[in-house]
TIMAR-781876 format. One line per 4 residues: number of its first residue (from 1); their letters; for each residue x, y, z of N, C-alpha, C. Coordinates in steps of 0.2 Angstrom, whole numbers, plus 5000, padded with zeros to 4 digits. Layout:
<pts>
NUM	a	X:Y:Z:X:Y:Z:X:Y:Z ~ ...
</pts>
This chain:
<pts>
1	mpsn	4581:4751:5365:4578:4758:5362:4581:4764:5367 ~ 4584:4770:5365:4586:4774:5368:4580:4777:5372 ~ 4583:4780:5375:4576:4784:5381:4580:4792:5379 ~ 4575:4795:5381:4573:4803:5378:4580:4807:5381
5	idkh	4583:4803:5386:4588:4806:5391:4595:4805:5386 ~ 4594:4799:5382:4600:4795:5380:4602:4801:5372 ~ 4594:4802:5370:4595:4806:5364:4597:4813:5365 ~ 4595:4817:5372:4597:4822:5374:4605:4823:5373
9	avlv	4607:4818:5376:4614:4818:5378:4617:4818:5373 ~ 4614:4814:5367:4617:4815:5361:4618:4820:5357 ~ 4613:4824:5357:4613:4829:5354:4617:4836:5358 ~ 4619:4834:5365:4622:4838:5368:4628:4836:5366
13	lini	4631:4831:5366:4638:4830:5362:4638:4833:5356 ~ 4634:4831:5353:4634:4833:5346:4637:4842:5347 ~ 4633:4844:5349:4634:4851:5349:4639:4854:5353 ~ 4642:4850:5356:4648:4853:5359:4653:4850:5355
17	aqad	4653:4845:5352:4658:4842:5346:4657:4849:5339 ~ 4652:4851:5339:4652:4855:5334:4657:4862:5336 ~ 4653:4865:5341:4656:4871:5344:4665:4870:5346 ~ 4668:4864:5347:4675:4863:5347:4679:4863:5341
21	hlng	4675:4859:5335:4677:4861:5328:4678:4868:5326 ~ 4672:4873:5326:4672:4879:5326:4679:4883:5328 ~ 4678:4880:5336:4684:4885:5339:4690:4882:5339 ~ 4691:4877:5334:4698:4874:5332:4700:4878:5325
25	hirr	4694:4880:5321:4697:4883:5315:4698:4890:5318 ~ 4693:4894:5322:4694:4901:5324:4703:4902:5327 ~ 4705:4897:5331:4710:4896:5334:4716:4896:5329 ~ 4717:4891:5325:4721:4893:5319:4721:4898:5315
29	nvld	4715:4901:5314:4713:4907:5309:4719:4912:5315 ~ 4717:4913:5319:4719:4918:5324:4728:4917:5326 ~ 4729:4911:5324:4737:4911:5324:4739:4911:5318 ~ 4735:4909:5314:4738:4913:5305:4740:4920:5305
33	trst	4735:4923:5306:4733:4930:5307:4740:4935:5311 ~ 4742:4932:5317:4745:4932:5320:4753:4933:5318 ~ 4755:4928:5314:4759:4925:5311:4763:4930:5306 ~ 4756:4930:5302:4756:4935:5297:4759:4943:5298
37	iffl	4754:4943:5303:4757:4950:5307:4763:4951:5309 ~ 4766:4948:5313:4773:4946:5314:4777:4947:5309 ~ 4776:4942:5305:4781:4943:5298:4780:4950:5295 ~ 4774:4951:5294:4774:4960:5291:4778:4966:5295
41	ilss	4777:4965:5301:4781:4969:5305:4788:4968:5304 ~ 4791:4961:5304:4798:4960:5304:4799:4964:5296 ~ 4796:4961:5292:4798:4963:5284:4798:4971:5287 ~ 4793:4974:5288:4795:4982:5288:4800:4985:5290
45	vgln	4801:4980:5296:4807:4984:5302:4815:4982:5297 ~ 4816:4976:5294:4820:4974:5290:4819:4980:5285 ~ 4815:4981:5281:4817:4985:5274:4818:4992:5276 ~ 4815:4994:5282:4818:5000:5285:4826:5001:5286
49	aiki	4828:4996:5289:4834:4996:5291:4839:4997:5285 ~ 4836:4992:5280:4840:4989:5274:4840:5000:5269 ~ 4834:5002:5270:4834:5009:5268:4838:5013:5272 ~ 4839:5015:5278:4842:5017:5282:4849:5017:5280
53	atin	4851:5010:5279:4858:5009:5279:4861:5011:5270 ~ 4856:5010:5267:4857:5013:5260:4859:5020:5260 ~ 4854:5024:5261:4856:5033:5262:4860:5034:5268 ~ 4861:5030:5274:4869:5030:5279:4871:5025:5279
57	pdfq	4877:5023:5276:4879:5018:5275:4883:5018:5282 ~ 4885:5024:5286:4888:5023:5292:4882:5021:5300 ~ 4877:5021:5297:4871:5019:5302:4872:5011:5307 ~ 4872:5011:5311:4873:5004:5315:4867:5004:5317
</pts>
């Protein structure tokens, strides 16, 4: 029969596992958001360069 200390240890480990699971989701969401923002910035820079080149073909 498990002691109260064992039961408490199990509850602590469960809480740690749940927090780690949530942190993993948050970490992935942050990385996805960073990638999306980076892509949008690069797309915007690329589109601006195309617009400038279209308006001024001599632009380097």
